[in-house]
ZAFIMAR-315499 format. One record per residue: residue in one letter; x, y, z of N, C-alpha, C, CB in turn. Coordinates in steps of 0.1 Angstrom, whole numbers, plus 5000, padded with zeros to 4 digits. Atoms other than C-alpha are relative to their C-alpha. Glycine has a CB too. Layout:
N
AXYZXYZXYZXYZ ...
//
This chain:
374
X500750045010402963425723500649854993500050134990 X499850135003402863065710500349964987499049945004 X500050025013402763095675500250134990498849934999 X499749885010403463335642499349984988501350014996 X501049995013401263435614500550054988498950095002 X499949965015401563475577499050034997500349924990 X501249955006399263695564500250014985499650135005 X499949985014398663695527499450094993499749924993 X500649875005397963995507500250024985500650125007 X499649995016397564045468500950114998498850034990 X499349884998399164405475500050065011499750094991 X499749914988400364655498499650164999501650005001 X500649875006398264955482499150055011499249984986 X500949954987396265185504498149964996500350215000 X501350045000392765055511499949935015499749914988 X501050064989390464915540501049885004498349954994 X499450144997392164565541501550015005500049914985 X498649964995395664705540500550095011500650064989 X500049924986395064985567500049905010498850115002 X500050064988393964735591501249905002498849945001 X498850085000396964505583501250075006500349954986 X498849894994399264795590499750035014500050174992 X500350004988397564865622500349875009498750035000 X499650124994397864495632501550005003499549884992 X498849985000401464545622500850085010500250034990 X499749924989402164815644499749975013499750104999 X500150054985400864645675500749845004498250015003 X499450154999401864275670501250014988498649864995 X498850015009405164335649500849844998501050125006 X499050145002407064005661499149894995500949945015 X500950145004404263755655499550004987498749995009 X500349985010403263875625500950014985499550095003 X499249955012404563885587498850004989501549884996 X501049945010402464045560500849994985499650175004 X500050035015402963885523499650064988499649914998 X500849945012402364105493500549924988500250174997 X499650105013402363825464500250104987498649894997 X500249985014401664055432500650175000498149964996 X499949855001402264425441500450055015498650074995 X499949974987403664635469499250125003501350015003 X501249874997402165015475500750075013498249925004 X500149924991402265265500499849935015499050094996 X500450054988401065055531501249895000498449955001 X499150095001403464765522501450085003500049944987 X498649934996406465035525500050045015500350134990 X500149994987405065135560500349885007498850065003 X500050124994404864785570501449965002499149914993 X498550044999408464705560501050065008500550024989 X499149944989409664975583499949945016499450155001 X499850064988408564765608500749855002498650005006 X499250115000410464485597499249864997500750005014 X500950154999407464225591499150024987498949985015 X500949995015406364285553501049924991499850194993 X499350065012407864055523499050024989500549845003 X500949965011407164115491500449874990500550184993 X499950115008407063845464499950044984498849915005 X500249925012406764095434501549944988500050195006 X498750015009410464005419499849864994501650015008 X500550135005408963655413499449964986499149965009 X500450015014407963715379498950084998499849874995 X500949925003405363915360498649934999500550074989 X501350045002402863655356499549975016500049874991 X500849994988400563595385500449855006498150044997 X499750144997401463205389501249984992498849904995 X498750075003405263095386500549915008500950084998 X499250084991407362845400500850055008500749934994 X499349934986409563085418499150055008500950134997 X500849894989406663285434499649845010498150134991 X500250124993405662905445500849965009499949904992 X498850024991408862815458500250095010501249994994 X499549894990409363135475499050015011500150154993 X501350004989405963125493500349895007498449984993 X499650144987406462765506501050015009500649854992 X498949984991409862835518499750115011501350044993 X500149914989408463135538498849935009499750164994 X501150034993405262985548500649865012498749944987 X499450104988407262695566500450025013501049954997 X499349934988408562945592498650045009501250154995 X501249924992404763015603499049905006499150114990 X500950134993402162815623498750044997500149995018 X501349975004399162995610499950074987499250085011 X500149925012398363105573498650054999500449914989 X501149955001395863355569500250104991499450055013 X500249935013394363505536498950094999499749904989 X501049915002392663835531499450054990500250085003 X500849945014392063925497499349884995500950074987 X500850105005389563715478500149964984498850045003 X499750055018391063695438500149865002501650074990 X499850115003390863385425501849925001499250004987 X498850015002394763365420500650025013500450084990 X499350004984395663445458499149895008499950165009 X500550114996392963175469500649844995498750024996 X499350135001394962935447501349965006500249984988 X498550034993398262995465499449955013501050155002 X500750064987396062965498499849835000498550075002 X500250155000394962625487501249944999499049964990 X499150085001398062495474501050005011500550024990 X499450024988399762585507499249905009500250155007 X500350114993397362365525500249874994498950015004 X499750135005397962095502501449945005499950004984 X498950055000401362105506500550025015500750064989 X499749974990401762205541498849975008500550125000 X501350064994398662005557500150055016500049814999 X499949964985400162075593499850135006501049985004 X500249864994399762435596498650025002500650124991 X501449935000396362635606499850094988499750085014 X500349905007394562815583498550065002500449964986 X500849914996392463095585499450094987500750075010 X500549905010390263295558499350115007499049944990 X500249884994389363655569498950054985501650095005 X501149955012386063755547499850165004498349905001 X500249854997386364125545498950064988501750084998 X501349945008383164165524498749945004500249994983 X501250054999379564055525500049914988499050105000 X500150075014378963765498498850014993500349865001 X500850005007376963785470500349964986499650115000 X499450095014376963565437500350124990498549874992 X499749935010376363875417501350084999499050075000 X498949924999379364055429501549915000499950075014 X499050115000381563735432500349934990499849925009 X500150085011380863565401500050104989498849904999 X500149905010381063865377500950034987500150125007 X498950015012383663755351499049994989501049865000 X500550025012382763765315500249904994500250084994 X499650165003383963405311499449895011501749984999 X500950094994381363135323501049915008498949934990 X498950124995384562905328500550075013501349964987 X499349934989386263175354498749995010500750164997 X500949954991382963235370499849835009498550094991 X499750124994382862825375501149965009500049934991 X498550014993386462825388499850075011501150074992 X500349894989385663115412499049935010499450164993 X501150054991382462955425500549875005498649994993 X499450134993384462595430500850065008500749904991 X498949974991387262785446499650055011501050084995 X500849894987385163015471499449875005498450154994 X500650134992383662675483501349945004499149894992 X498950084997386862495483500950075013500849984987 X499349924992388762745504499450035013500250114994 X501050024988385762755529500149875007498450014994 X500250114997385762425532501749935009499249924985 X498450034992389762365541500350105010501450004990 X499749894991389662665563500149965014499050104999 X500350004987390162605600499250105006500949985006 X500949884994388462925608499650084989500850105010 X500649905010386363165587499850135011498449944990 X500549914991386563505604499250094988501350095011 X501249915005383863765596500250145005498649945005 X500049854994384464155602498850065003500650094992 X501149924996380864205608498849885002499650114989 X501250085003377463995616499549984988499250055006 X500850005013376064105585501049934989499550144995 X499250075008379163945567500049855003501250055001 X500650175001378663615584498949974997499949925010 X501750085004374763585579500549984985498150135002 X500150005013375763665541500749884995500550124995 X499650115002378163375538499549895005500950015003 X500650144993376463125561498649984993499950015018 X501450045007372963165543500349934985498950154999 X499850045012374863085512500749855001500850094993 X499150125001377462805519499549925014501850054998 X500650094988375962685552501349945010499049854992 X498350044993379662685573499549995014501650144997 X500150054984379362515607500350105009501049905004 X500049934989378962695635501450025006499249955008 X498450034997382762575647500850084994500649884997 X498849945008384362735622499950144999500249954985 X500349875001382963075624500250075010498850024996 X499549934989384063365642499850154996501449955003 X500249865003383063745641501150115011498250035003 X499349894996385964015648500150134993501149965001 X500149895008385364325640501050114996499150065006 X499049925004387564565622500450115010499650054986 X499749884991389164835644500950104992500849935015 X499349905003390865165644500850055010499350084995 X499249934988393565335665499550145006501650024994 X501049914994391265545687500950145002499349935015 X499349845001392365945687500050045018498850124989 X500449974985393465975726500450175000501049895012 X499249905001395466315718499350114996501149974992 X501049885006392766515697498549945007499950024980 X501549984995389266595710499650094995499750025013 X500649895007387166835690499650095014498549944990 X500349914992386667185709498550005003500650134995 X501450014995383267205727499350124988499950045019 X500749895008380767395702499050045007499549964986 X501649924995377467435723499250004988500150185007 X501049955013374767595698500850034991498950125001 X499349995011376167615665499150144991500149844991 X500649895006375567975649499649974984501050125000 X500650015013373367985618500950044990498950074998 X499249985012376168115597501449965001500050134996 X499050104997378567835606499949934986499749895015 X500150065011379667685573500449865004500650064990 X500250154994379267295579500849944987498149935002 X498750105008382467085566499349864998501549985011 X500350155003381166755548501149934996498949994990 X498850095005383766495542499649864998501150005009 X499950145003383866165524501449984996499249964990 X498850065001387065955526499649884994500950005013 X500050135007387265645502500249984985498849945003 X500150005014387365505468499050024988500349924997 X500649935008385765695440499549914991500850114995 X500650135011383765395423498450025004500749805003 X501650005000380065385416499349935014499549924984 X500250054988379565155444500050075012500649925002 X499749934989380565415470499050115000501450035000 X501149914999377665625461500050164999499549965010 X499849864997379465965461499150094991501650044999 X500849935009377166085433499050055008499549914990 X500949974996374366065455500350125011499449885005 X499549894993376566275481500050154993501349955004 X499949875007377066555454498650054997500949984987 X501649965005373166535445499650075015498749844994 X500349964983372666585485500650145001500649895012 X499349884998375166885486499350094990501550004999 X500849915010373267045455498650055010499549894983 X501449984996369967015474500350085015499049845001 X499849924989371567135509500550134999500749955007 X499549865000373267455496498650104998501250024987 X501249915001369667605491499650025013498749944992 X500349954987369167615528501050005010499049945004 X498950024991372367555546501250034995500149885004 X498649975005376067695542500849865003500750155011 X499150145000377967365534501150034991499149854995 X498750045008381367265520500149844998501550055008 X499450115001382266915507501249994995499349944995 X498950045003385366745508500349874995500750025008 X500150115005385766455488501849944998499050024985 X498850044999388966255497500349854996500350025013 X499850125005390065965477500049994983499049925006 X499749985016390765865441499149864995502149984995 X500850105004389065595418499850034987498849985007 X500250015012387765525385498950124995499549844998 X500849905001384765765391500550165003499049955009 X500049854999386366075397500350104992500750045009 X500049935012386566225364498350064999500549894986 X501450015003382666185361499450075011499449864998 X500749914988381966315397500650135000500249935016 X499649845003384066625389499250074988501550014996 X500749955013382166675356498350065006499749834987 X501349994993378866635377499850095011499749895005 X499949914989379966875403500050134991501549995009 X500049875008380767155375498750024993501250004989 X501050005007377567075358499050075009499849874994 X501049934992375367165391500850125004499449905011 X499749864995377467465396500650015015498850085000 X499450004986379267325427501250005002499749905006 X498550005000382667425417500650055011500550084991 X499449934986383167665449499849935012499550145003 X500450094987381367405472501149865004498349944997 X499550164999382867055463501350014997499149874989 X498649995004386566995463500449875003500950115006 X499650125001388166695453502050005005499649954983 X498350014992391666615476500749914991500249925019 X499450135002392566305458500649925011500850024991 X499550104992394366025475500950055014500949924991 X499249924992395966145510499949875014499250185004 X499850124987397465905538499550095012501949955003 X500249924988397066195566498650044998500950125001 X501349975001393166165568499550105013499249874998 X500349944988393366315602499750164999501249975008 X500149835002393666685589498750024994501150074989 X501449945005390366655572498949965010499649954983 X501350044992388366475601500150095010499849855005 X500049924988389666705627499050124999501450055004 X500849875002387866995609498749974994500850104991 X501350035005384766785597498850035010500049874996 X501149984988381466875611499149864999498850164998 X500850125003379866565593500849914992498750044993 X499350125011381166235575498949944996501149885007 X500950075007379166095550500849874993499350104990 X499550125009379565705535499249964997500849915004 X501150025003376865705514499849864987499650154996 X499650115007377765345499498549924992500849915012 X501350065004374965165477500349845001499450074984 X499750145001376664825481499949935013501349974994 X500050044988376364575507501550005011499449864997 X498449994990379564705530499949925011500350175007 X499850144988380664425553500150105012501749884998 X499849944988381564705578500050134999501049955006 X500249854995382565055574501250085007498950005009 X499349964992385865135587500150135000500949945000 X500149865003386065485573498950065013499350024984 X500949934988383165585597500249995013498749955000 X499450014986384565455629501350084999500349845004 X498849865001387965675619499450135002500750024986 X500849874999385365975616499750015012498850014991 X500449964985383965905649501049995011499049925005 X498949994991387465875666500350125000501149914997 X499549875001387766205657498850095007500350044983 X501249904996384066315672499250034990500550145005 X501049955013382366335637499049935001500649984986 X501550105001378566215637500349994983498150095005 X500250055010377966015606499049974993500449935001 X501250045008375765965575500249894994499550094991 X500050125007375365615558498849964997500549925006 X501050065003373165425539499749845009500050004986 X500550114989371365115560500349854991498050035004 X499750105008373264845543501049925007500550054986 X498950094995375464545552500150005014501450034995 X499649974986377264585587500050145003501249945003 X500249874998376864955587499050025013499350064987 X500850014988373864935611500449945013498949934996 X499450084985376164745638501050145003501149814997 X499049904998378365075637499250145007500750044984 X500649884997375865375636498649975009499850084987 X501149974995373065425662499250114999500249995009 X500849895005370365645649499950105011498749954996 X499849854996370666005659500749985016498350095000 X499149984990373165905687501550024995500049885010 X498649955007376765905667499550034987501249895000 X500249965017374965945632498449974997501149894989 X501250035003372065885610499949914988499450104999 X500050085013371265605586498650054992499949835003 X501149975012369265645553499449864996500850074986 X500850125006366765375543500249984985498550025001 X500049995012366765475508501050064992499150054997 X498549985008369865505483499750114991500749864991 X500449895010368865855469500750105007498350034997 X499849894999370366195469499050075009500150034990 X501249934993367166325485500249935016498249954991 X500050074984367666085515500950035007500149855002 X498749954991371266155523500150165001501549944993 X500149874995370266525521499350025012499550084990 X500949974989367566475546500849955012498549914999 X499450074989369866265568501050125007500949874995 X498949895003372666535564499150115011500350064980 X500749904995370166795575499449985012499250034992 X500350014987369066665604501349995012499049875000 X498649974993372466645619500350145003501249964992 X499749845001372867025609499250055011499650074986 X500749924991369867095630500249955013498550004996 X499850084989371166865658501150135006500549834996 X499149914999374067105656499450155007500750014986 X500449914995371967405658499050015015499650044989 X500750044986370167265691500949995008499249885001 X499250014988373367245710500449855001499150055012 X499850124998373766875707501249954994498949954995 X498650075005377366845688500749945012501250124995 X499050074992379266775720499449885008500750105010 X500850134995376666495732500549894989498150025000 X499850095013376966335696501649964998499550084987 X498750024998380866385698500449905007500550095003 X499850094987381066195733499549864993499050065016 X500250135004379165915716500849934989498850004996 X499450055014381165885685501249985007500150114985 X498850074994384365855708499649885007500850105010 X500250144993382765585729499949874991498750005008 X500050105007381865405697501449984993498950014991 X498750025008385265445680500949895015501050214995 X499150094989386765275718499749864996499750045017 X500750134998384464995713500549914985498150025000 X499850045013385564945674501650055002499050074987 X498649945000389364995686500849874993500650045017 X498950105009392364795668500549925010501250084992 X499650074988393364675704499149874999499650105014 X501050135000389964465704499949914990498750055000 X500050125015390264335667501249905005500750104982 X499250094995393764215682499649905007500950055006 X500450104991392564045710499149884996499450075009 X500750075007389763895689500749894993499350084991 X499250095006392263745665500949935007500750054991 X499150074991394563645691499349855007500550125013 X501150104994391563445709500049874989498450095000 X500350125011390963285675501249924998499650054985 X499050095005394363185667500449915012501150084995 X499850104988395063045704498949875001499950105013 X500650134998392062815702500549914988498350005000 X499750085012393662685667501349925006500350094985 X498950065000397062625680499949915012501250104999 X500350114989395762465714498949874998499550085012 X501250115000393262225699501049874995498450054987 X499250125001394461875697499949954985499649905012 
//
């Protein structure tokens, strides 16, 4: 490898971006460094074991300090390419500052979300919104490449900012395919089989878990089902209260945040990701498919780039509990009809396509273009 990459992160907690960086860390330890500017966390600790994680948390409690600027500048001098993953104002400020102070480096912005003004410019202060708008446009302008994790993400940015073709690359997020575990053959599923439905992700309003609970309430009238909700977030208490109010206490289980999601996916029959926001990709869907689990998700953002209708899952066009219930029911009926094994094979195939190896190959190609450019 002819280059070294410094990856900038706000923190190293458990999240989709951080998990992706951990997977890259596991594969390309020597060429990458992952720098957590403001907080550490579980993922940071795991990357630290690889010897390629750096924390600047000790550089002061304030987000912007002279000590942190000096430490980051000293670190960045050792690398050829600077990559920013998070999109908060303060981390984009540091990214812009490095570009100003070290103009000879190559700079890459990875857009891990679809762009929408309503989502990005949602500060209560008009001044902050104006700063955010200016800075967002600025970092896109100064970046040598802008990497999007789905075609939907690319379209959302380019429709708004008119970014030139030469800067844009699509590199799908990837997971580590499960080569050691494959679901036991099912054939036709018996009518008394209890279907285990699983959700994994943040418990926030935009993730639509309330729709899944509504769907579970509807499904139990006809099918034996159980729901496992894995994750944590600000909506957890409300979701638990909703579940109890509907009398789902023995059907819905809240597992909290878990690092070992494999133990839930190995026993899952159906994975549901009912997000109501414009999800740029949906890495949890690919993780579920790597275990042979068919998926249900709302038809938003980049999710249709993962789910092929009635092949590896089902898409819902309406963001309602009823629509989610109907989608899940169609997969349950497919299980009854003996199609579970065929669907599982399709899921494995999808997970191979969206593998972390392909992600790393795509990023390496992008980086090599930059370092070889005159």
